[in-house]
PQR file of N, CA, C, O and H, with PARSE charges and radii, in Angstrom:
ATOM      1  N   MET A   1       0.835  -1.189   0.000 -0.4000 1.5000
ATOM      2  CA  MET A   1       0.000   0.000   0.000 -0.0000 2.0000
ATOM      3  C   MET A   1       0.877   1.249   0.000  0.5500 1.7000
ATOM      4  O   MET A   1       2.035   1.217   0.416 -0.5500 1.4000
ATOM      5  N   ASP A   2       0.318   2.304  -0.458 -0.4000 1.5000
ATOM      6  CA  ASP A   2       0.971   3.601  -0.511 -0.0000 2.0000
ATOM      7  C   ASP A   2       0.000   4.591   0.120  0.5500 1.7000
ATOM      8  O   ASP A   2      -1.068   4.844  -0.438 -0.5500 1.4000
ATOM      9  H   ASP A   2      -0.623   2.329  -0.796  0.4000 1.0000
ATOM     10  N   VAL A   3       0.354   5.156   1.276 -0.4000 1.5000
ATOM     11  CA  VAL A   3      -0.525   6.098   1.971 -0.0000 2.0000
ATOM     12  C   VAL A   3       0.254   7.360   2.301  0.5500 1.7000
ATOM     13  O   VAL A   3       1.482   7.353   2.398 -0.5500 1.4000
ATOM     14  H   VAL A   3       1.222   4.951   1.729  0.4000 1.0000
ATOM     15  N   GLN A   4      -0.491   8.440   2.470 -0.4000 1.5000
ATOM     16  CA  GLN A   4       0.136   9.684   2.906 -0.0000 2.0000
ATOM     17  C   GLN A   4      -0.848  10.508   3.691  0.5500 1.7000
ATOM     18  O   GLN A   4      -2.061  10.350   3.550 -0.5500 1.4000
ATOM     19  H   GLN A   4      -1.488   8.445   2.391  0.4000 1.0000
ATOM     20  N   GLY A   5      -0.323  11.393   4.525 -0.4000 1.5000
ATOM     21  CA  GLY A   5      -1.169  12.260   5.327 -0.0000 2.0000
ATOM     22  C   GLY A   5      -0.393  12.875   6.471  0.5500 1.7000
ATOM     23  O   GLY A   5       0.815  12.685   6.608 -0.5500 1.4000
ATOM     24  H   GLY A   5       0.662  11.521   4.640  0.4000 1.0000
ATOM     25  N   GLU A   6      -1.126  13.626   7.297 -0.4000 1.5000
ATOM     26  CA  GLU A   6      -0.531  14.299   8.447 -0.0000 2.0000
ATOM     27  C   GLU A   6      -0.669  13.432   9.685  0.5500 1.7000
ATOM     28  O   GLU A   6      -1.736  12.880   9.954 -0.5500 1.4000
ATOM     29  H   GLU A   6      -2.108  13.781   7.186  0.4000 1.0000
ATOM     30  N   VAL A   7       0.410  13.317  10.431 -0.4000 1.5000
ATOM     31  CA  VAL A   7       0.397  12.556  11.680 -0.0000 2.0000
ATOM     32  C   VAL A   7      -0.398  13.343  12.724  0.5500 1.7000
ATOM     33  O   VAL A   7      -0.144  14.525  12.957 -0.5500 1.4000
ATOM     34  H   VAL A   7       1.277  13.765  10.213  0.4000 1.0000
ATOM     35  N   VAL A   8      -1.370  12.660  13.349 -0.4000 1.5000
ATOM     36  CA  VAL A   8      -2.185  13.268  14.395 -0.0000 2.0000
ATOM     37  C   VAL A   8      -1.616  12.942  15.771  0.5500 1.7000
ATOM     38  O   VAL A   8      -1.558  13.799  16.653 -0.5500 1.4000
ATOM     39  H   VAL A   8      -1.576  11.700  13.160  0.4000 1.0000
ATOM     40  N   MET A   9      -1.195  11.682  15.942 -0.4000 1.5000
ATOM     41  CA  MET A   9      -0.633  11.277  17.224 -0.0000 2.0000
ATOM     42  C   MET A   9       0.226  10.031  17.066  0.5500 1.7000
ATOM     43  O   MET A   9      -0.032   9.196  16.200 -0.5500 1.4000
ATOM     44  H   MET A   9      -1.243  10.986  15.225  0.4000 1.0000
ATOM     45  N   PRO A  10       1.264   9.911  17.918 -0.5600 1.5000
ATOM     46  CA  PRO A  10       2.063   8.693  17.894  0.2800 2.0000
ATOM     47  C   PRO A  10       1.298   7.562  18.574  0.5500 1.7000
ATOM     48  O   PRO A  10       0.433   7.808  19.414 -0.5500 1.4000
ATOM     49  N   LEU A  11       1.619   6.328  18.210 -0.4000 1.5000
ATOM     50  CA  LEU A  11       1.009   5.159  18.836 -0.0000 2.0000
ATOM     51  C   LEU A  11       2.088   4.423  19.621  0.5500 1.7000
ATOM     52  O   LEU A  11       3.222   4.287  19.163 -0.5500 1.4000
ATOM     53  H   LEU A  11       2.323   6.128  17.528  0.4000 1.0000
ATOM     54  N   HIS A  12       1.719   3.950  20.812 -0.4000 1.5000
ATOM     55  CA  HIS A  12       2.677   3.311  21.707 -0.0000 2.0000
ATOM     56  C   HIS A  12       2.239   1.900  22.060  0.5500 1.7000
ATOM     57  O   HIS A  12       1.048   1.589  22.067 -0.5500 1.4000
ATOM     58  H   HIS A  12       0.797   4.060  21.184  0.4000 1.0000
ATOM     59  N   GLY A  13       3.212   1.053  22.352 -0.4000 1.5000
ATOM     60  CA  GLY A  13       2.954  -0.310  22.774 -0.0000 2.0000
ATOM     61  C   GLY A  13       2.640  -0.367  24.257  0.5500 1.7000
ATOM     62  O   GLY A  13       2.614   0.671  24.918 -0.5500 1.4000
ATOM     63  H   GLY A  13       4.179   1.306  22.347  0.4000 1.0000
ATOM     64  N   PRO A  14       2.397  -1.567  24.803 -0.5600 1.5000
ATOM     65  CA  PRO A  14       1.999  -1.726  26.193  0.2800 2.0000
ATOM     66  C   PRO A  14       3.046  -1.263  27.208  0.5500 1.7000
ATOM     67  O   PRO A  14       2.702  -0.961  28.351 -0.5500 1.4000
ATOM     68  N   LYS A  15       4.301  -1.205  26.812 -0.4000 1.5000
ATOM     69  CA  LYS A  15       5.358  -0.754  27.726 -0.0000 2.0000
ATOM     70  C   LYS A  15       5.732   0.699  27.483  0.5500 1.7000
ATOM     71  O   LYS A  15       6.719   1.191  28.031 -0.5500 1.4000
ATOM     72  H   LYS A  15       4.580  -1.451  25.884  0.4000 1.0000
ATOM     73  N   GLY A  16       4.943   1.390  26.659 -0.4000 1.5000
ATOM     74  CA  GLY A  16       5.186   2.794  26.368 -0.0000 2.0000
ATOM     75  C   GLY A  16       6.114   3.042  25.204  0.5500 1.7000
ATOM     76  O   GLY A  16       6.440   4.192  24.908 -0.5500 1.4000
ATOM     77  H   GLY A  16       4.142   0.990  26.213  0.4000 1.0000
ATOM     78  N   GLU A  17       6.550   1.981  24.533 -0.4000 1.5000
ATOM     79  CA  GLU A  17       7.475   2.134  23.418 -0.0000 2.0000
ATOM     80  C   GLU A  17       6.743   2.628  22.173  0.5500 1.7000
ATOM     81  O   GLU A  17       5.601   2.243  21.921 -0.5500 1.4000
ATOM     82  H   GLU A  17       6.286   1.047  24.774  0.4000 1.0000
ATOM     83  N   LEU A  18       7.402   3.472  21.410 -0.4000 1.5000
ATOM     84  CA  LEU A  18       6.843   3.998  20.171 -0.0000 2.0000
ATOM     85  C   LEU A  18       6.660   2.859  19.183  0.5500 1.7000
ATOM     86  O   LEU A  18       7.593   2.093  18.942 -0.5500 1.4000
ATOM     87  H   LEU A  18       8.329   3.784  21.615  0.4000 1.0000
ATOM     88  N   ARG A  19       5.470   2.739  18.607 -0.4000 1.5000
ATOM     89  CA  ARG A  19       5.181   1.639  17.683 -0.0000 2.0000
ATOM     90  C   ARG A  19       4.574   2.095  16.370  0.5500 1.7000
ATOM     91  O   ARG A  19       4.380   1.275  15.472 -0.5500 1.4000
ATOM     92  H   ARG A  19       4.712   3.361  18.802  0.4000 1.0000
ATOM     93  N   GLY A  20       4.262   3.404  16.227 -0.4000 1.5000
ATOM     94  CA  GLY A  20       3.670   3.862  14.979 -0.0000 2.0000
ATOM     95  C   GLY A  20       3.017   5.216  15.143  0.5500 1.7000
ATOM     96  O   GLY A  20       3.366   5.991  16.033 -0.5500 1.4000
ATOM     97  H   GLY A  20       4.420   4.070  16.957  0.4000 1.0000
ATOM     98  N   ALA A  21       2.046   5.492  14.253 -0.4000 1.5000
ATOM     99  CA  ALA A  21       1.364   6.785  14.282 -0.0000 2.0000
ATOM    100  C   ALA A  21      -0.019   6.658  13.662  0.5500 1.7000
ATOM    101  O   ALA A  21      -0.291   5.746  12.882 -0.5500 1.4000
ATOM    102  H   ALA A  21       1.763   4.862  13.530  0.4000 1.0000
ATOM    103  N   LEU A  22      -0.874   7.585  14.026 -0.4000 1.5000
ATOM    104  CA  LEU A  22      -2.217   7.685  13.474 -0.0000 2.0000
ATOM    105  C   LEU A  22      -2.258   8.897  12.566  0.5500 1.7000
ATOM    106  O   LEU A  22      -1.876   9.994  12.974 -0.5500 1.4000
ATOM    107  H   LEU A  22      -0.652   8.326  14.661  0.4000 1.0000
ATOM    108  N   LEU A  23      -2.724   8.707  11.324 -0.4000 1.5000
ATOM    109  CA  LEU A  23      -2.860   9.816  10.379 -0.0000 2.0000
ATOM    110  C   LEU A  23      -4.236  10.453  10.519  0.5500 1.7000
ATOM    111  O   LEU A  23      -5.136   9.867  11.120 -0.5500 1.4000
ATOM    112  H   LEU A  23      -3.035   7.816  10.993  0.4000 1.0000
ATOM    113  N   GLU A  24      -4.401  11.663   9.960 -0.4000 1.5000
ATOM    114  CA  GLU A  24      -5.648  12.409  10.107 -0.0000 2.0000
ATOM    115  C   GLU A  24      -6.847  11.708   9.485  0.5500 1.7000
ATOM    116  O   GLU A  24      -7.982  11.973   9.881 -0.5500 1.4000
ATOM    117  H   GLU A  24      -3.670  12.139   9.472  0.4000 1.0000
ATOM    118  N   ASP A  25      -6.623  10.821   8.524 -0.4000 1.5000
ATOM    119  CA  ASP A  25      -7.748  10.109   7.907 -0.0000 2.0000
ATOM    120  C   ASP A  25      -8.100   8.814   8.643  0.5500 1.7000
ATOM    121  O   ASP A  25      -8.976   8.067   8.209 -0.5500 1.4000
ATOM    122  H   ASP A  25      -5.701  10.606   8.202  0.4000 1.0000
ATOM    123  N   GLY A  26      -7.407   8.550   9.767 -0.4000 1.5000
ATOM    124  CA  GLY A  26      -7.690   7.358  10.560 -0.0000 2.0000
ATOM    125  C   GLY A  26      -6.787   6.177  10.254  0.5500 1.7000
ATOM    126  O   GLY A  26      -6.877   5.142  10.915 -0.5500 1.4000
ATOM    127  H   GLY A  26      -6.695   9.157  10.119  0.4000 1.0000
ATOM    128  N   THR A  27      -5.917   6.315   9.263 -0.4000 1.5000
ATOM    129  CA  THR A  27      -4.981   5.244   8.929 -0.0000 2.0000
ATOM    130  C   THR A  27      -3.951   5.105  10.037  0.5500 1.7000
ATOM    131  O   THR A  27      -3.411   6.103  10.514 -0.5500 1.4000
ATOM    132  H   THR A  27      -5.843   7.156   8.726  0.4000 1.0000
ATOM    133  N   SER A  28      -3.677   3.876  10.448 -0.4000 1.5000
ATOM    134  CA  SER A  28      -2.626   3.656  11.438 -0.0000 2.0000
ATOM    135  C   SER A  28      -1.397   3.093  10.743  0.5500 1.7000
ATOM    136  O   SER A  28      -1.485   2.191   9.910 -0.5500 1.4000
ATOM    137  H   SER A  28      -4.116   3.065  10.061  0.4000 1.0000
ATOM    138  N   LEU A  29      -0.254   3.650  11.107 -0.4000 1.5000
ATOM    139  CA  LEU A  29       1.027   3.197  10.594 -0.0000 2.0000
ATOM    140  C   LEU A  29       1.716   2.419  11.700  0.5500 1.7000
ATOM    141  O   LEU A  29       1.848   2.911  12.820 -0.5500 1.4000
ATOM    142  H   LEU A  29      -0.183   4.383  11.783  0.4000 1.0000
ATOM    143  N   ARG A  30       2.153   1.213  11.394 -0.4000 1.5000
ATOM    144  CA  ARG A  30       2.874   0.401  12.370 -0.0000 2.0000
ATOM    145  C   ARG A  30       4.306   0.243  11.904  0.5500 1.7000
ATOM    146  O   ARG A  30       4.566  -0.074  10.744 -0.5500 1.4000
ATOM    147  H   ARG A  30       2.045   0.813  10.484  0.4000 1.0000
ATOM    148  N   VAL A  31       5.238   0.469  12.830 -0.4000 1.5000
ATOM    149  CA  VAL A  31       6.652   0.313  12.508 -0.0000 2.0000
ATOM    150  C   VAL A  31       7.255  -0.737  13.428  0.5500 1.7000
ATOM    151  O   VAL A  31       6.777  -0.921  14.548 -0.5500 1.4000
ATOM    152  H   VAL A  31       5.027   0.726  13.773  0.4000 1.0000
ATOM    153  N   PRO A  32       8.294  -1.426  12.978 -0.5600 1.5000
ATOM    154  CA  PRO A  32       8.944  -2.415  13.831  0.2800 2.0000
ATOM    155  C   PRO A  32       9.536  -1.744  15.073  0.5500 1.7000
ATOM    156  O   PRO A  32      10.064  -0.635  14.989 -0.5500 1.4000
ATOM    157  N   SER A  33       9.448  -2.403  16.203 -0.4000 1.5000
ATOM    158  CA  SER A  33       9.933  -1.805  17.449 -0.0000 2.0000
ATOM    159  C   SER A  33      11.415  -1.458  17.379  0.5500 1.7000
ATOM    160  O   SER A  33      11.838  -0.464  17.969 -0.5500 1.4000
ATOM    161  H   SER A  33       9.019  -3.303  16.272  0.4000 1.0000
ATOM    162  N   HIS A  34      12.210  -2.255  16.672 -0.4000 1.5000
ATOM    163  CA  HIS A  34      13.642  -1.980  16.589 -0.0000 2.0000
ATOM    164  C   HIS A  34      13.950  -0.731  15.750  0.5500 1.7000
ATOM    165  O   HIS A  34      15.039  -0.171  15.871 -0.5500 1.4000
ATOM    166  H   HIS A  34      11.866  -3.063  16.193  0.4000 1.0000
ATOM    167  N   ALA A  35      13.019  -0.290  14.908 -0.4000 1.5000
ATOM    168  CA  ALA A  35      13.247   0.871  14.045 -0.0000 2.0000
ATOM    169  C   ALA A  35      12.525   2.123  14.522  0.5500 1.7000
ATOM    170  O   ALA A  35      12.788   3.214  14.014 -0.5500 1.4000
ATOM    171  H   ALA A  35      12.134  -0.746  14.810  0.4000 1.0000
ATOM    172  N   ALA A  36      11.634   1.991  15.474 -0.4000 1.5000
ATOM    173  CA  ALA A  36      10.788   3.119  15.883 -0.0000 2.0000
ATOM    174  C   ALA A  36      11.589   4.305  16.389  0.5500 1.7000
ATOM    175  O   ALA A  36      11.257   5.445  16.065 -0.5500 1.4000
ATOM    176  H   ALA A  36      11.420   1.106  15.886  0.4000 1.0000
ATOM    177  N   ALA A  37      12.626   4.075  17.168 -0.4000 1.5000
ATOM    178  CA  ALA A  37      13.419   5.186  17.707 -0.0000 2.0000
ATOM    179  C   ALA A  37      14.057   5.991  16.575  0.5500 1.7000
ATOM    180  O   ALA A  37      14.112   7.219  16.643 -0.5500 1.4000
ATOM    181  H   ALA A  37      12.896   3.149  17.431  0.4000 1.0000
ATOM    182  N   GLU A  38      14.536   5.307  15.539 -0.4000 1.5000
ATOM    183  CA  GLU A  38      15.155   5.998  14.410 -0.0000 2.0000
ATOM    184  C   GLU A  38      14.131   6.750  13.565  0.5500 1.7000
ATOM    185  O   GLU A  38      14.479   7.717  12.888 -0.5500 1.4000
ATOM    186  H   GLU A  38      14.491   4.309  15.484  0.4000 1.0000
ATOM    187  N   LEU A  39      12.869   6.316  13.598 -0.4000 1.5000
ATOM    188  CA  LEU A  39      11.818   6.933  12.789 -0.0000 2.0000
ATOM    189  C   LEU A  39      10.972   7.935  13.571  0.5500 1.7000
ATOM    190  O   LEU A  39       9.978   8.440  13.048 -0.5500 1.4000
ATOM    191  H   LEU A  39      12.586   5.530  14.148  0.4000 1.0000
ATOM    192  N   ALA A  40      11.348   8.227  14.801 -0.4000 1.5000
ATOM    193  CA  ALA A  40      10.547   9.093  15.670 -0.0000 2.0000
ATOM    194  C   ALA A  40      10.230  10.447  15.032  0.5500 1.7000
ATOM    195  O   ALA A  40       9.143  10.984  15.249 -0.5500 1.4000
ATOM    196  H   ALA A  40      12.156   7.817  15.225  0.4000 1.0000
ATOM    197  N   ALA A  41      11.146  11.001  14.260 -0.4000 1.5000
ATOM    198  CA  ALA A  41      10.905  12.310  13.627 -0.0000 2.0000
ATOM    199  C   ALA A  41       9.743  12.255  12.644  0.5500 1.7000
ATOM    200  O   ALA A  41       9.064  13.260  12.435 -0.5500 1.4000
ATOM    201  H   ALA A  41      12.028  10.565  14.084  0.4000 1.0000
ATOM    202  N   TYR A  42       9.506  11.089  12.037 -0.4000 1.5000
ATOM    203  CA  TYR A  42       8.408  10.922  11.083 -0.0000 2.0000
ATOM    204  C   TYR A  42       7.068  10.661  11.785  0.5500 1.7000
ATOM    205  O   TYR A  42       6.010  10.794  11.169 -0.5500 1.4000
ATOM    206  H   TYR A  42      10.058  10.273  12.207  0.4000 1.0000
ATOM    207  N   LEU A  43       7.112  10.295  13.055 -0.4000 1.5000
ATOM    208  CA  LEU A  43       5.910   9.886  13.779 -0.0000 2.0000
ATOM    209  C   LEU A  43       5.459  10.945  14.768  0.5500 1.7000
ATOM    210  O   LEU A  43       4.785  10.636  15.751 -0.5500 1.4000
ATOM    211  H   LEU A  43       7.971  10.187  13.555  0.4000 1.0000
ATOM    212  N   THR A  44       5.825  12.180  14.513 -0.4000 1.5000
ATOM    213  CA  THR A  44       5.519  13.321  15.376 -0.0000 2.0000
ATOM    214  C   THR A  44       4.296  14.067  14.853  0.5500 1.7000
ATOM    215  O   THR A  44       4.184  14.289  13.648 -0.5500 1.4000
ATOM    216  H   THR A  44       6.372  12.430  13.714  0.4000 1.0000
ATOM    217  N   PRO A  45       3.373  14.461  15.739 -0.5600 1.5000
ATOM    218  CA  PRO A  45       2.186  15.202  15.292  0.2800 2.0000
ATOM    219  C   PRO A  45       2.548  16.423  14.447  0.5500 1.7000
ATOM    220  O   PRO A  45       3.470  17.172  14.767 -0.5500 1.4000
ATOM    221  N   GLY A  46       1.793  16.600  13.358 -0.4000 1.5000
ATOM    222  CA  GLY A  46       1.998  17.730  12.458 -0.0000 2.0000
ATOM    223  C   GLY A  46       2.884  17.439  11.268  0.5500 1.7000
ATOM    224  O   GLY A  46       2.914  18.218  10.315 -0.5500 1.4000
ATOM    225  H   GLY A  46       1.043  15.991  13.098  0.4000 1.0000
ATOM    226  N   VAL A  47       3.610  16.329  11.304 -0.4000 1.5000
ATOM    227  CA  VAL A  47       4.501  15.971  10.204 -0.0000 2.0000
ATOM    228  C   VAL A  47       3.688  15.292   9.097  0.5500 1.7000
ATOM    229  O   VAL A  47       2.879  14.404   9.366 -0.5500 1.4000
ATOM    230  H   VAL A  47       3.586  15.696  12.078  0.4000 1.0000
ATOM    231  N   HIS A  48       3.910  15.717   7.861 -0.4000 1.5000
ATOM    232  CA  HIS A  48       3.273  15.074   6.708 -0.0000 2.0000
ATOM    233  C   HIS A  48       4.190  13.955   6.237  0.5500 1.7000
ATOM    234  O   HIS A  48       5.377  14.174   5.998 -0.5500 1.4000
ATOM    235  H   HIS A  48       4.567  16.439   7.643  0.4000 1.0000
ATOM    236  N   VAL A  49       3.638  12.760   6.107 -0.4000 1.5000
ATOM    237  CA  VAL A  49       4.446  11.611   5.708 -0.0000 2.0000
ATOM    238  C   VAL A  49       3.809  10.865   4.545  0.5500 1.7000
ATOM    239  O   VAL A  49       2.613  10.980   4.276 -0.5500 1.4000
ATOM    240  H   VAL A  49       2.674  12.581   6.302  0.4000 1.0000
ATOM    241  N   ARG A  50       4.642  10.107   3.876 -0.4000 1.5000
ATOM    242  CA  ARG A  50       4.191   9.150   2.871 -0.0000 2.0000
ATOM    243  C   ARG A  50       4.838   7.834   3.254  0.5500 1.7000
ATOM    244  O   ARG A  50       6.045   7.770   3.488 -0.5500 1.4000
ATOM    245  H   ARG A  50       5.614  10.014   4.095  0.4000 1.0000
ATOM    246  N   ALA A  51       4.031   6.781   3.316 -0.4000 1.5000
ATOM    247  CA  ALA A  51       4.539   5.490   3.763 -0.0000 2.0000
ATOM    248  C   ALA A  51       4.130   4.387   2.796  0.5500 1.7000
ATOM    249  O   ALA A  51       3.066   4.436   2.179 -0.5500 1.4000
ATOM    250  H   ALA A  51       3.050   6.833   3.126  0.4000 1.0000
ATOM    251  N   TRP A  52       4.994   3.404   2.682 -0.4000 1.5000
ATOM    252  CA  TRP A  52       4.752   2.252   1.832 -0.0000 2.0000
ATOM    253  C   TRP A  52       4.921   0.986   2.670  0.5500 1.7000
ATOM    254  O   TRP A  52       5.782   0.916   3.546 -0.5500 1.4000
ATOM    255  H   TRP A  52       5.858   3.365   3.183  0.4000 1.0000
ATOM    256  N   GLY A  53       4.094   0.001   2.389 -0.4000 1.5000
ATOM    257  CA  GLY A  53       4.225  -1.270   3.084 -0.0000 2.0000
ATOM    258  C   GLY A  53       3.001  -2.133   2.856  0.5500 1.7000
ATOM    259  O   GLY A  53       2.093  -1.766   2.110 -0.5500 1.4000
ATOM    260  H   GLY A  53       3.395   0.057   1.677  0.4000 1.0000
ATOM    261  N   ARG A  54       2.988  -3.275   3.507 -0.4000 1.5000
ATOM    262  CA  ARG A  54       1.835  -4.166   3.427 -0.0000 2.0000
ATOM    263  C   ARG A  54       0.761  -3.635   4.353  0.5500 1.7000
ATOM    264  O   ARG A  54       1.052  -3.133   5.439 -0.5500 1.4000
ATOM    265  H   ARG A  54       3.726  -3.573   4.113  0.4000 1.0000
ATOM    266  N   GLY A  55      -0.475  -3.749   3.919 -0.4000 1.5000
ATOM    267  CA  GLY A  55      -1.550  -3.237   4.741 -0.0000 2.0000
ATOM    268  C   GLY A  55      -2.866  -3.915   4.472  0.5500 1.7000
ATOM    269  O   GLY A  55      -2.998  -4.780   3.607 -0.5500 1.4000
ATOM    270  H   GLY A  55      -0.711  -4.157   3.037  0.4000 1.0000
ATOM    271  N   VAL A  56      -3.831  -3.486   5.249 -0.4000 1.5000
ATOM    272  CA  VAL A  56      -5.189  -3.984   5.094 -0.0000 2.0000
ATOM    273  C   VAL A  56      -6.134  -2.793   5.212  0.5500 1.7000
ATOM    274  O   VAL A  56      -5.950  -1.910   6.049 -0.5500 1.4000
ATOM    275  H   VAL A  56      -3.724  -2.783   5.952  0.4000 1.0000
ATOM    276  N   LYS A  57      -7.152  -2.793   4.352 -0.4000 1.5000
ATOM    277  CA  LYS A  57      -8.155  -1.733   4.386 -0.0000 2.0000
ATOM    278  C   LYS A  57      -9.518  -2.407   4.310  0.5500 1.7000
ATOM    279  O   LYS A  57      -9.782  -3.205   3.411 -0.5500 1.4000
ATOM    280  H   LYS A  57      -7.302  -3.511   3.672  0.4000 1.0000
ATOM    281  N   ASN A  58     -10.378  -2.073   5.269 -0.4000 1.5000
ATOM    282  CA  ASN A  58     -11.744  -2.599   5.281 -0.0000 2.0000
ATOM    283  C   ASN A  58     -12.648  -1.568   5.935  0.5500 1.7000
ATOM    284  O   ASN A  58     -12.222  -0.439   6.180 -0.5500 1.4000
ATOM    285  H   ASN A  58     -10.164  -1.425   5.999  0.4000 1.0000
ATOM    286  N   LYS A  59     -13.889  -1.939   6.222 -0.4000 1.5000
ATOM    287  CA  LYS A  59     -14.828  -0.960   6.783 -0.0000 2.0000
ATOM    288  C   LYS A  59     -14.417  -0.488   8.178  0.5500 1.7000
ATOM    289  O   LYS A  59     -14.886   0.551   8.643 -0.5500 1.4000
ATOM    290  H   LYS A  59     -14.236  -2.855   6.024  0.4000 1.0000
ATOM    291  N   ALA A  60     -13.547  -1.244   8.845 -0.4000 1.5000
ATOM    292  CA  ALA A  60     -13.082  -0.854  10.178 -0.0000 2.0000
ATOM    293  C   ALA A  60     -11.931   0.147  10.117  0.5500 1.7000
ATOM    294  O   ALA A  60     -11.634   0.803  11.116 -0.5500 1.4000
ATOM    295  H   ALA A  60     -13.167  -2.088   8.468  0.4000 1.0000
ATOM    296  N   GLY A  61     -11.275   0.273   8.955 -0.4000 1.5000
ATOM    297  CA  GLY A  61     -10.181   1.221   8.830 -0.0000 2.0000
ATOM    298  C   GLY A  61      -9.047   0.699   7.980  0.5500 1.7000
ATOM    299  O   GLY A  61      -9.209  -0.252   7.215 -0.5500 1.4000
ATOM    300  H   GLY A  61     -11.516  -0.261   8.144  0.4000 1.0000
ATOM    301  N   CYS A  62      -7.893   1.333   8.124 -0.4000 1.5000
ATOM    302  CA  CYS A  62      -6.717   0.985   7.324 -0.0000 2.0000
ATOM    303  C   CYS A  62      -5.495   0.955   8.235  0.5500 1.7000
ATOM    304  O   CYS A  62      -5.271   1.876   9.020 -0.5500 1.4000
ATOM    305  H   CYS A  62      -7.761   2.106   8.745  0.4000 1.0000
ATOM    306  N   THR A  63      -4.709  -0.110   8.123 -0.4000 1.5000
ATOM    307  CA  THR A  63      -3.460  -0.250   8.868 -0.0000 2.0000
ATOM    308  C   THR A  63      -2.367  -0.670   7.901  0.5500 1.7000
ATOM    309  O   THR A  63      -2.563  -1.554   7.068 -0.5500 1.4000
ATOM    310  H   THR A  63      -4.891  -0.859   7.485  0.4000 1.0000
ATOM    311  N   VAL A  64      -1.208  -0.022   8.023 -0.4000 1.5000
ATOM    312  CA  VAL A  64      -0.082  -0.318   7.148 -0.0000 2.0000
ATOM    313  C   VAL A  64       1.126  -0.685   8.007  0.5500 1.7000
ATOM    314  O   VAL A  64       1.508   0.066   8.905 -0.5500 1.4000
ATOM    315  H   VAL A  64      -1.049   0.697   8.700  0.4000 1.0000
ATOM    316  N   ASP A  65       1.726  -1.846   7.725 -0.4000 1.5000
ATOM    317  CA  ASP A  65       3.009  -2.222   8.314 -0.0000 2.0000
ATOM    318  C   ASP A  65       4.074  -1.568   7.451  0.5500 1.7000
ATOM    319  O   ASP A  65       4.356  -2.023   6.343 -0.5500 1.4000
ATOM    320  H   ASP A  65       1.416  -2.455   6.996  0.4000 1.0000
ATOM    321  N   VAL A  66       4.657  -0.505   7.964 -0.4000 1.5000
ATOM    322  CA  VAL A  66       5.541   0.361   7.184 -0.0000 2.0000
ATOM    323  C   VAL A  66       6.855  -0.333   6.824  0.5500 1.7000
ATOM    324  O   VAL A  66       7.555  -0.877   7.678 -0.5500 1.4000
ATOM    325  H   VAL A  66       4.428  -0.135   8.865  0.4000 1.0000
ATOM    326  N   HIS A  67       7.160  -0.291   5.533 -0.4000 1.5000
ATOM    327  CA  HIS A  67       8.443  -0.781   5.021 -0.0000 2.0000
ATOM    328  C   HIS A  67       9.361   0.399   4.732  0.5500 1.7000
ATOM    329  O   HIS A  67      10.558   0.341   5.013 -0.5500 1.4000
ATOM    330  H   HIS A  67       6.592   0.151   4.839  0.4000 1.0000
ATOM    331  N   ASP A  68       8.802   1.476   4.168 -0.4000 1.5000
ATOM    332  CA  ASP A  68       9.534   2.712   3.884 -0.0000 2.0000
ATOM    333  C   ASP A  68       8.664   3.890   4.269  0.5500 1.7000
ATOM    334  O   ASP A  68       7.440   3.830   4.159 -0.5500 1.4000
ATOM    335  H   ASP A  68       7.829   1.524   3.940  0.4000 1.0000
ATOM    336  N   ILE A  69       9.305   4.974   4.726 -0.4000 1.5000
ATOM    337  CA  ILE A  69       8.565   6.181   5.104 -0.0000 2.0000
ATOM    338  C   ILE A  69       9.418   7.399   4.751  0.5500 1.7000
ATOM    339  O   ILE A  69      10.645   7.352   4.838 -0.5500 1.4000
ATOM    340  H   ILE A  69      10.300   5.022   4.815  0.4000 1.0000
ATOM    341  N   ALA A  70       8.763   8.486   4.352 -0.4000 1.5000
ATOM    342  CA  ALA A  70       9.467   9.710   3.987 -0.0000 2.0000
ATOM    343  C   ALA A  70       8.535  10.901   4.145  0.5500 1.7000
ATOM    344  O   ALA A  70       7.317  10.750   4.237 -0.5500 1.4000
ATOM    345  H   ALA A  70       7.766   8.524   4.281  0.4000 1.0000
ATOM    346  N   GLU A  71       9.130  12.088   4.175 -0.4000 1.5000
ATOM    347  CA  GLU A  71       8.339  13.315   4.140 -0.0000 2.0000
ATOM    348  C   GLU A  71       8.222  13.705   2.676  0.5500 1.7000
ATOM    349  O   GLU A  71       9.236  13.792   1.984 -0.5500 1.4000
ATOM    350  H   GLU A  71      10.119  12.211   4.101  0.4000 1.0000
ATOM    351  N   PRO A  72       6.986  13.949   2.177 -0.5600 1.5000
ATOM    352  CA  PRO A  72       6.823  14.333   0.769  0.2800 2.0000
ATOM    353  C   PRO A  72       7.505  15.662   0.483  0.5500 1.7000
ATOM    354  O   PRO A  72       7.544  16.552   1.333 -0.5500 1.4000
ATOM    355  N   VAL A  73       8.033  15.781  -0.710 -0.4000 1.5000
ATOM    356  CA  VAL A  73       8.676  17.012  -1.151 -0.0000 2.0000
ATOM    357  C   VAL A  73       7.664  17.774  -1.989  0.5500 1.7000
ATOM    358  O   VAL A  73       7.056  17.208  -2.897 -0.5500 1.4000
ATOM    359  H   VAL A  73       8.001  15.058  -1.401  0.4000 1.0000
ATOM    360  N   ASP A  74       7.479  19.062  -1.690 -0.4000 1.5000
ATOM    361  CA  ASP A  74       6.560  19.897  -2.452 -0.0000 2.0000
ATOM    362  C   ASP A  74       7.208  20.253  -3.780  0.5500 1.7000
ATOM    363  O   ASP A  74       8.184  21.002  -3.818 -0.5500 1.4000
ATOM    364  H   ASP A  74       7.973  19.522  -0.953  0.4000 1.0000
ATOM    365  N   GLU A  75       6.667  19.718  -4.868 -0.4000 1.5000
ATOM    366  CA  GLU A  75       7.251  19.936  -6.192 -0.0000 2.0000
ATOM    367  C   GLU A  75       6.996  21.336  -6.734  0.5500 1.7000
ATOM    368  O   GLU A  75       7.615  21.725  -7.724 -0.5500 1.4000
ATOM    369  H   GLU A  75       5.874  19.109  -4.837  0.4000 1.0000
ATOM    370  N   ALA A  76       6.109  22.099  -6.120 -0.4000 1.5000
ATOM    371  CA  ALA A  76       5.782  23.431  -6.609 -0.0000 2.0000
ATOM    372  C   ALA A  76       6.829  24.461  -6.203  0.5500 1.7000
ATOM    373  O   ALA A  76       6.804  25.586  -6.702 -0.5500 1.4000
ATOM    374  H   ALA A  76       5.606  21.783  -5.315  0.4000 1.0000
ATOM    375  N   VAL A  77       7.737  24.108  -5.319 -0.4000 1.5000
ATOM    376  CA  VAL A  77       8.730  25.076  -4.807 -0.0000 2.0000
ATOM    377  C   VAL A  77       9.835  25.271  -5.787  0.5500 1.7000
ATOM    378  O   VAL A  77      10.758  26.045  -5.531 -0.5500 1.4000
ATOM    379  H   VAL A  77       7.757  23.195  -4.913  0.4000 1.0000
TER
END
């Protein structure tokens, strides 16, 4: 899947560890626990991100297991 949007809030695991983020459209991004610390800048509220990975989308929502993530570049600049 290929998703993009603004991060609304970070998501944490049961021990308080960073595990992903929630986008403004309700999509949840899940990142591996070993990579979450390195990706923290992308999982901060207000940051616009584009993420790629395996995911599922149904009437309950959309979740993506992130393989790659980046901040989109504005091509109009």
